[in-house]
Rosetta silent file (secondary structure, phi, psi, omega in degrees, C-alpha in Angstrom):
SEQUENCE: XXXXXXXXXXXXXXXXXXXXXXXXXXXXXXXXXXXXXXXXXXXXXXXXXXXXXXXXXXXXXXXXXXXXXXXXXXXXXXXXXXXXXXXXXXXXXXXXXXXXXXXXXXXXXXXXXXXXXXXXXXXXXXXXXXXXXXXXXXXXXXXXXXXXXXXXXXXXXXXXXXXXXXXXXXXXXXXXXXXXXXXXXXXXXXXXXXXXXXXXXXXXXXXXXXXXXXXXXXXXXXXXXXXXXX
SCORE:     score description
SCORE:     0.000 S_00000001
   1 L     0.000   16.594 -177.348  -17.143    7.416   -1.651 S_00000001
   2 H   -61.571  -31.027 -179.119  -15.776    6.556    1.796 S_00000001
   3 H   -62.051  -28.653  179.667  -19.292    5.763    3.064 S_00000001
   4 H   -65.443  -25.286 -175.026  -19.441    2.866    0.594 S_00000001
   5 H  -108.872   12.770  179.642  -16.522    1.241    2.387 S_00000001
   6 L   -75.342  -34.647 -179.343  -17.517    1.846    6.008 S_00000001
   7 L  -133.824  149.275  175.615  -19.351   -1.452    6.345 S_00000001
   8 L  -117.036  135.188  179.258  -19.239   -4.784    4.571 S_00000001
   9 L   -77.480   -2.090 -174.418  -22.307   -7.021    4.286 S_00000001
  10 L  -114.122  149.903  176.747  -20.101  -10.121    4.318 S_00000001
  11 L  -107.343 -167.168 -178.956  -18.334  -12.005    7.073 S_00000001
  12 H   -67.211  -28.913  179.999  -15.410  -14.409    7.183 S_00000001
  13 H   -58.953  -49.879 -179.882  -17.626  -17.281    6.059 S_00000001
  14 H   -63.983  -40.357  179.655  -18.264  -15.728    2.646 S_00000001
  15 H   -61.355  -50.265 -176.809  -14.612  -14.737    2.304 S_00000001
  16 H   -65.156  -38.460  178.972  -13.256  -18.203    3.086 S_00000001
  17 H   -63.087  -44.478 -178.676  -15.781  -19.933    0.841 S_00000001
  18 H   -72.970  -35.490  176.283  -14.938  -17.742   -2.134 S_00000001
  19 H   -67.608  -34.841  176.056  -11.187  -17.887   -1.530 S_00000001
  20 H   -63.653  -39.922  177.461  -11.414  -21.679   -1.379 S_00000001
  21 H   -63.089  -46.608 -172.746  -13.162  -21.583   -4.733 S_00000001
  22 H   -77.901  -37.599 -173.307  -10.616  -19.205   -6.256 S_00000001
  23 H   -97.131  -15.418 -176.936   -7.393  -20.499   -4.699 S_00000001
  24 H  -122.055  -60.673 -173.367   -8.085  -24.253   -4.497 S_00000001
  25 H   -66.451  -50.934 -178.256  -10.966  -25.577   -6.590 S_00000001
  26 H   -63.754  -47.094  178.913  -10.493  -23.489   -9.727 S_00000001
  27 H   -57.809  -41.043 -175.540   -6.678  -23.890   -9.904 S_00000001
  28 H   -78.935  -52.007 -172.864   -6.851  -27.684   -9.540 S_00000001
  29 H   -81.551  -34.002 -175.806   -9.984  -28.653  -11.452 S_00000001
  30 H   -98.208  -55.654 -174.125  -10.123  -25.874  -14.070 S_00000001
  31 H   -76.623  -19.283  179.139   -6.648  -24.430  -14.578 S_00000001
  32 H  -106.172  -66.844 -174.954   -4.843  -27.760  -14.214 S_00000001
  33 H   -65.360  -54.262 -177.442   -7.036  -30.758  -15.066 S_00000001
  34 H   -68.264  -37.184  179.167   -9.400  -29.137  -17.566 S_00000001
  35 H   -61.344  -44.491  178.732   -6.656  -26.948  -19.052 S_00000001
  36 H   -62.115  -41.026  179.042   -4.478  -29.985  -19.763 S_00000001
  37 H   -63.543  -46.244 -178.132   -7.406  -31.772  -21.381 S_00000001
  38 H   -68.808  -35.176  178.275   -8.326  -28.796  -23.579 S_00000001
  39 H   -64.974  -41.566  175.526   -4.716  -28.156  -24.554 S_00000001
  40 H   -64.589  -35.434 -178.598   -4.403  -31.779  -25.712 S_00000001
  41 H   -70.675  -48.291 -175.727   -7.713  -31.431  -27.534 S_00000001
  42 H   -88.718  -22.902 -173.899   -7.009  -28.152  -29.350 S_00000001
  43 L    56.052   37.292 -179.143   -3.211  -28.397  -29.518 S_00000001
  44 L  -156.710  118.668 -177.874   -3.185  -24.634  -28.995 S_00000001
  45 H   -65.305  -31.909 -178.618   -2.587  -22.787  -25.741 S_00000001
  46 H   -67.596  -46.735 -179.692   -4.495  -19.723  -26.928 S_00000001
  47 H   -63.461  -47.505 -178.848   -7.711  -21.598  -27.726 S_00000001
  48 H   -66.760  -40.225  179.900   -7.647  -23.648  -24.542 S_00000001
  49 H   -65.215  -37.882  178.724   -6.667  -20.636  -22.419 S_00000001
  50 H   -67.165  -43.579  178.290   -9.479  -18.499  -23.830 S_00000001
  51 H   -64.665  -39.080  176.498  -12.075  -21.195  -23.196 S_00000001
  52 H   -62.149  -41.716  178.587  -10.706  -21.661  -19.675 S_00000001
  53 H   -60.933  -40.519  178.168  -11.009  -17.916  -19.117 S_00000001
  54 H   -65.895  -44.188  178.260  -14.652  -17.978  -20.194 S_00000001
  55 H   -61.776  -43.678  179.577  -15.400  -20.950  -17.936 S_00000001
  56 H   -62.448  -40.253  179.920  -13.630  -19.248  -15.033 S_00000001
  57 H   -62.168  -39.142  178.339  -15.611  -16.053  -15.527 S_00000001
  58 H   -66.374  -43.860 -179.909  -18.868  -18.011  -15.309 S_00000001
  59 H   -65.917  -43.501  178.457  -17.714  -19.869  -12.180 S_00000001
  60 H   -56.886  -51.440 -175.063  -16.444  -16.667  -10.536 S_00000001
  61 H   -70.503  -36.765  176.783  -19.676  -14.778  -11.100 S_00000001
  62 H   -65.396  -45.900  178.543  -21.891  -17.731  -10.199 S_00000001
  63 H   -60.916  -43.392  179.379  -19.919  -18.361   -7.012 S_00000001
  64 H   -62.646  -41.733 -179.526  -20.044  -14.691   -6.055 S_00000001
  65 H   -67.160  -46.213 -175.535  -23.788  -14.557   -6.634 S_00000001
  66 H   -69.496  -39.009 -174.700  -24.560  -17.807   -4.788 S_00000001
  67 H   -87.927  -44.290 -169.132  -22.251  -17.176   -1.819 S_00000001
  68 H  -106.295  -28.930 -173.103  -22.177  -13.398   -1.344 S_00000001
  69 H   -99.777  -56.601 -175.052  -25.134  -11.767   -3.075 S_00000001
  70 H   -60.508  -45.909 -179.337  -28.235  -13.961   -3.073 S_00000001
  71 H   -62.428  -26.718 -179.271  -28.096  -15.027    0.624 S_00000001
  72 H   -97.012    3.199 -177.166  -27.782  -11.374    1.659 S_00000001
  73 L    55.479   46.896  179.816  -30.412  -10.198   -0.821 S_00000001
  74 L  -107.410  165.338  177.637  -27.841   -7.960   -2.467 S_00000001
  75 L  -117.877 -179.731 -177.450  -27.390   -6.877   -6.055 S_00000001
  76 H   -68.776  -18.579  174.786  -24.458   -6.344   -8.375 S_00000001
  77 H   -63.395  -27.026 -179.352  -24.277   -2.708   -7.338 S_00000001
  78 H   -73.670  -11.621  173.164  -22.943   -3.961   -4.003 S_00000001
  79 H  -115.546   31.435  166.806  -19.857   -5.277   -5.795 S_00000001
  80 L    93.569    4.112  178.062  -19.191   -2.069   -7.653 S_00000001
  81 L   -82.026   69.374 -177.485  -21.363   -2.142  -10.768 S_00000001
  82 L  -123.051  156.791  174.626  -22.235    1.505  -10.275 S_00000001
  83 L   -69.867  154.548  174.985  -22.040    4.573  -12.437 S_00000001
  84 L  -128.009  160.349 -175.687  -19.125    6.906  -11.955 S_00000001
  85 L   -64.777  139.976  177.686  -18.762   10.629  -12.564 S_00000001
  86 H   -60.996  -28.308 -179.414  -17.905   11.738  -16.083 S_00000001
  87 H   -65.334  -15.229 -178.612  -15.259   13.985  -14.586 S_00000001
  88 H   -81.368   -6.620  179.835  -13.282   10.850  -13.643 S_00000001
  89 H   -61.110  -33.424  176.918  -12.507   10.061  -17.288 S_00000001
  90 H   -62.535  -40.400  177.979   -9.462   12.296  -17.061 S_00000001
  91 H   -67.536  -36.553  177.973   -8.167   10.213  -14.164 S_00000001
  92 H   -60.142  -46.090  178.731   -8.853    7.015  -16.100 S_00000001
  93 H   -63.564  -44.719 -179.091   -6.684    8.247  -18.963 S_00000001
  94 H   -61.972  -45.724 -179.322   -4.006    9.442  -16.561 S_00000001
  95 H   -68.224  -31.584  176.037   -3.867    6.187  -14.591 S_00000001
  96 H   -63.036  -44.093  178.087   -3.752    4.184  -17.820 S_00000001
  97 H   -63.455  -43.942  179.070   -0.690    6.132  -18.902 S_00000001
  98 H   -59.708  -43.845 -179.098    0.893    5.694  -15.458 S_00000001
  99 H   -65.255  -40.436  179.248    0.297    1.930  -15.563 S_00000001
 100 H   -63.542  -49.110 -179.191    1.767    1.618  -19.045 S_00000001
 101 H   -63.274  -44.681  179.137    4.892    3.607  -18.158 S_00000001
 102 H   -61.363  -39.735 -179.736    5.291    1.791  -14.844 S_00000001
 103 H   -67.646  -38.923  177.073    4.933   -1.596  -16.532 S_00000001
 104 H   -61.150  -42.905  178.399    7.532   -0.699  -19.159 S_00000001
 105 H   -63.320  -42.138  179.320    9.960    0.227  -16.392 S_00000001
 106 H   -66.493  -39.490  176.944    9.259   -3.035  -14.544 S_00000001
 107 H   -62.129  -42.302  178.783    9.706   -5.063  -17.744 S_00000001
 108 H   -61.583  -45.289  179.700   12.998   -3.294  -18.344 S_00000001
 109 H   -63.963  -40.671  179.385   14.194   -4.028  -14.816 S_00000001
 110 H   -67.096  -39.429  177.969   13.156   -7.682  -15.071 S_00000001
 111 H   -67.717  -30.376  179.119   14.884   -8.090  -18.440 S_00000001
 112 H   -64.361  -32.638  179.061   17.976   -6.447  -16.952 S_00000001
 113 L   -98.694   10.460  173.814   18.193   -9.252  -14.400 S_00000001
 114 L    90.039   18.388  179.267   17.386  -11.901  -16.987 S_00000001
 115 L  -107.096  118.413  178.160   13.640  -12.357  -16.429 S_00000001
 116 L   -87.243  175.576 -179.059   11.498  -12.320  -19.563 S_00000001
 117 L  -119.751    9.724  178.667    7.768  -11.677  -19.827 S_00000001
 118 L   -76.881  151.116  172.479    6.777  -14.288  -22.409 S_00000001
 119 L  -144.340 -178.471 -173.732    4.369  -17.116  -21.556 S_00000001
 120 H   -61.831  -36.035 -179.556    2.579  -19.880  -23.415 S_00000001
 121 H   -68.455  -45.927  179.967   -0.290  -17.652  -24.522 S_00000001
 122 H   -63.856  -38.471  177.416    1.928  -14.897  -25.904 S_00000001
 123 H   -63.921  -37.318  179.595    4.057  -17.478  -27.681 S_00000001
 124 H   -67.404  -40.519  177.913    0.917  -19.004  -29.178 S_00000001
 125 H   -62.304  -45.866 -178.541   -0.281  -15.606  -30.433 S_00000001
 126 H   -65.995  -37.894 -176.117    3.103  -14.878  -31.998 S_00000001
 127 H   -76.532  -38.172 -175.790    3.421  -18.338  -33.552 S_00000001
 128 L  -115.810   41.605 -175.752   -0.128  -18.625  -34.910 S_00000001
 129 L   -66.382  125.785  175.765   -0.873  -14.963  -35.579 S_00000001
 130 L  -157.831  166.828  176.961   -3.966  -14.422  -37.715 S_00000001
 131 H   -55.596  -37.187 -179.368   -7.050  -12.186  -37.549 S_00000001
 132 H   -67.802  -48.601 -178.140   -8.927  -15.007  -35.781 S_00000001
 133 H   -65.853  -35.586  178.023   -6.265  -15.708  -33.139 S_00000001
 134 H   -66.367  -41.717  179.037   -5.793  -11.994  -32.501 S_00000001
 135 H   -63.240  -43.455  179.187   -9.556  -11.525  -32.086 S_00000001
 136 H   -61.688  -45.828  179.749   -9.766  -14.486  -29.698 S_00000001
 137 H   -63.749  -38.263 -179.989   -6.842  -13.184  -27.668 S_00000001
 138 H   -64.883  -47.074  179.462   -8.356   -9.687  -27.604 S_00000001
 139 H   -60.706  -42.255 -178.930  -11.730  -10.875  -26.333 S_00000001
 140 H   -66.252  -50.291 -172.279  -10.062  -12.995  -23.657 S_00000001
 141 H   -80.775  -34.045 -170.990   -7.538  -10.439  -22.417 S_00000001
 142 H  -103.835  -11.000 -179.444   -9.391   -7.171  -22.910 S_00000001
 143 H  -124.312  -59.417 -174.293  -13.023   -8.068  -22.199 S_00000001
 144 H   -62.774  -55.614 -175.794  -13.543  -11.357  -20.351 S_00000001
 145 H   -61.748  -49.081 -179.338  -10.706  -11.105  -17.829 S_00000001
 146 H   -60.097  -35.069 -176.973  -11.131   -7.425  -16.872 S_00000001
 147 H   -67.492  -57.560 -174.794  -14.858   -7.813  -16.281 S_00000001
 148 H   -73.717  -31.244  179.579  -14.926  -10.788  -13.926 S_00000001
 149 H   -69.130  -40.045  179.866  -11.600   -9.982  -12.245 S_00000001
 150 H   -69.564  -38.749  178.637  -12.597   -6.422  -11.365 S_00000001
 151 H   -63.134  -42.767 -176.851  -15.991   -7.508  -10.040 S_00000001
 152 H   -80.250  -56.299 -170.811  -14.440  -10.182   -7.828 S_00000001
 153 H   -74.560  -30.275  175.067  -11.046   -8.844   -6.749 S_00000001
 154 H  -100.008  -53.699 -175.474  -12.074   -5.237   -6.362 S_00000001
 155 H   -56.948  -45.036  179.287  -15.866   -5.290   -6.077 S_00000001
 156 H   -97.181  -58.008 -168.578  -15.938   -8.030   -3.465 S_00000001
 157 H   -67.415  -47.153  179.849  -12.438   -8.714   -2.160 S_00000001
 158 H   -62.808  -42.381 -179.995  -11.126   -5.165   -1.874 S_00000001
 159 H   -61.981  -38.113  179.806  -14.336   -3.994   -0.216 S_00000001
 160 H   -61.692  -51.907 -179.551  -14.119   -6.861    2.290 S_00000001
 161 H   -66.988  -39.516 -176.723  -10.540   -6.027    3.328 S_00000001
 162 H   -62.013  -42.397 -176.648  -11.076   -2.274    3.119 S_00000001
 163 H   -67.909  -26.199 -176.040  -14.014   -2.253    5.517 S_00000001
 164 H   -99.158  -34.369 -170.279  -12.090   -4.205    8.159 S_00000001
 165 H  -122.398    2.639  176.743   -8.475   -3.128    7.839 S_00000001
 166 H    91.680  176.886 -173.141   -8.500    0.275    6.167 S_00000001
 167 H   -61.811  -54.392 -173.333   -7.343    1.671    2.865 S_00000001
 168 H   -62.683  -50.314 -178.904   -3.680    0.589    2.793 S_00000001
 169 H   -69.350  -30.213  176.124   -4.185   -2.992    3.988 S_00000001
 170 H   -63.665  -44.578  178.412   -7.283   -3.300    1.829 S_00000001
 171 H   -66.764  -43.952 -177.786   -5.292   -2.399   -1.256 S_00000001
 172 H   -66.917  -46.085 -176.757   -2.332   -4.567   -0.283 S_00000001
 173 H   -64.175  -48.142 -178.864   -4.375   -7.617    0.734 S_00000001
 174 H   -67.789  -36.368  179.973   -6.652   -7.731   -2.308 S_00000001
 175 H   -71.270  -33.822  177.516   -3.758   -6.997   -4.683 S_00000001
 176 H   -64.960  -44.294  177.996   -1.621   -9.720   -3.115 S_00000001
 177 H   -66.147  -39.287  175.876   -4.344  -12.315   -3.657 S_00000001
 178 H   -58.393  -39.126  177.581   -4.876  -10.948   -7.175 S_00000001
 179 H   -68.453  -42.876 -177.239   -1.158  -11.516   -7.770 S_00000001
 180 H   -58.762  -39.910 -175.232   -1.212  -15.032   -6.298 S_00000001
 181 L   -71.388  -10.034  177.321   -3.885  -16.278   -8.678 S_00000001
 182 L   -91.929    1.254  169.705   -1.668  -15.342  -11.648 S_00000001
 183 L   -65.743  135.729   20.266    0.929  -17.913  -10.640 S_00000001
 184 L  -101.008   20.724  175.477    2.679  -19.615  -12.470 S_00000001
 185 L   -80.138   69.412 -172.915    3.244  -16.589  -14.748 S_00000001
 186 H   -61.317  -28.623 -174.002    5.906  -15.446  -12.283 S_00000001
 187 H   -70.475  -17.131  179.102    7.480  -12.995  -14.689 S_00000001
 188 H  -111.468    8.437 -177.527    4.473  -10.640  -14.637 S_00000001
 189 H   -61.113  -40.960  177.193    3.604  -10.892  -10.941 S_00000001
 190 H   -59.584  -41.268  178.882    5.101   -7.477  -10.024 S_00000001
 191 H   -65.772  -40.080  179.036    3.021   -5.814  -12.747 S_00000001
 192 H   -61.978  -42.982 -179.887   -0.069   -7.705  -11.595 S_00000001
 193 H   -64.415  -47.064 -179.428    0.402   -6.554   -8.006 S_00000001
 194 H   -63.811  -41.705  178.393    0.927   -2.903   -8.948 S_00000001
 195 H   -63.373  -36.143  176.308   -2.062   -2.943  -11.300 S_00000001
 196 H   -61.303  -40.253  176.381   -4.162   -4.402   -8.480 S_00000001
 197 H   -61.179  -44.004 -178.062   -3.219   -1.440   -6.289 S_00000001
 198 H   -66.033  -44.692 -179.485   -4.195    0.985   -9.027 S_00000001
 199 H   -64.989  -36.202  176.825   -7.536   -0.691   -9.744 S_00000001
 200 H   -63.194  -39.898 -179.253   -8.321   -0.734   -6.016 S_00000001
 201 H   -64.119  -41.798  179.190   -7.590    2.976   -5.842 S_00000001
 202 H   -66.417  -34.346  175.991  -10.001    3.797   -8.677 S_00000001
 203 H   -66.975  -40.385  178.247  -12.685    1.726   -6.929 S_00000001
 204 H   -60.557  -42.163 -174.403  -11.983    3.587   -3.706 S_00000001
 205 H   -79.055  -24.244 -174.426  -12.368    6.973   -5.382 S_00000001
 206 H  -117.207  -20.471 -173.585  -15.494    6.193   -7.402 S_00000001
 207 L    71.213   16.489 -178.336  -17.303    3.307   -5.704 S_00000001
 208 L  -132.960  142.646  175.989  -17.410    1.721   -9.154 S_00000001
 209 L   -89.003   -5.422 -178.055  -15.401   -1.091  -10.743 S_00000001
 210 H   -63.521  -42.097  175.952  -15.994    0.285  -14.230 S_00000001
 211 H   -58.120  -42.172  177.136  -12.929    2.596  -14.209 S_00000001
 212 H   -62.253  -40.929  177.510  -10.770   -0.373  -13.227 S_00000001
 213 H   -60.350  -42.762 -177.815  -12.326   -2.462  -15.991 S_00000001
 214 H   -64.934  -48.167  179.174  -11.592    0.257  -18.555 S_00000001
 215 H   -64.024  -45.100 -179.727   -7.962    0.695  -17.485 S_00000001
 216 H   -58.336  -50.248 -178.565   -7.500   -3.073  -17.136 S_00000001
 217 H   -65.731  -41.209  179.507   -8.950   -3.805  -20.565 S_00000001
 218 H   -64.273  -44.542  179.327   -7.054   -0.969  -22.275 S_00000001
 219 H   -61.483  -46.400  179.081   -3.765   -2.023  -20.713 S_00000001
 220 H   -62.449  -37.776  179.982   -4.274   -5.667  -21.728 S_00000001
 221 H   -65.279  -42.286  178.761   -5.210   -4.607  -25.261 S_00000001
 222 H   -65.582  -43.149  178.893   -2.038   -2.536  -25.640 S_00000001
 223 H   -61.672  -39.645  178.747    0.071   -5.350  -24.204 S_00000001
 224 H   -65.643  -43.184  179.943   -1.540   -7.810  -26.632 S_00000001
 225 H   -60.627  -44.654  179.255   -0.955   -5.496  -29.579 S_00000001
 226 H   -65.774  -37.113  178.847    2.726   -5.109  -28.669 S_00000001
 227 H   -64.363  -41.076 -174.241    3.038   -8.870  -28.169 S_00000001
 228 H   -79.368  -36.550 -169.624    1.514   -9.650  -31.539 S_00000001
 229 H  -118.172   -8.905 -178.620    3.059   -6.964  -33.741 S_00000001
 230 L   -74.984    0.000    0.000    6.145   -5.591  -32.025 S_00000001
């Protein structure tokens, strides 16, 4: 699939506009102002966080379409919504296992130095565990987030960096930005960065973001299950 990454239809203008949306506008207006309002309204971090995730997914996809796709007369296939070979399912399973094992090792190392992995959402799931809260958390973590994050951070961002700076810098650059947007959950940033590298690699090998979505969603689902019931 190297031919897919030889050229990018986007320039620096599209990159800067979308990064401004993702790194400035959304964090301040959505993740800070609106999040605080919804948390006060619902008195539950899980409910407010899930609604914020849904709103963010709409803004991400709308921004990507308006800035990067429509002006260039492009479609969603240009950001990785392509079929992939059935033979790659074995790699999907393998990479999922690798990510799980790697994350367990990183969690162990972080706990060894006194860094936990809990955050407000996980605490909310554990405190208010019920079929409804588990379902809400599952939809948010395993469906909504993997879909819009893989389309944006791999489908658009990785392809942009990859076409200009090559495989290694493409993976590093897109994964670093992917890690940055997960601040202030500092305790999971190493896992986020490594997972970004892995998802970029599957996109590189298939030209499709679907393998990354599958691994991403499966990993989040397992993490949620362990958080809720372990």
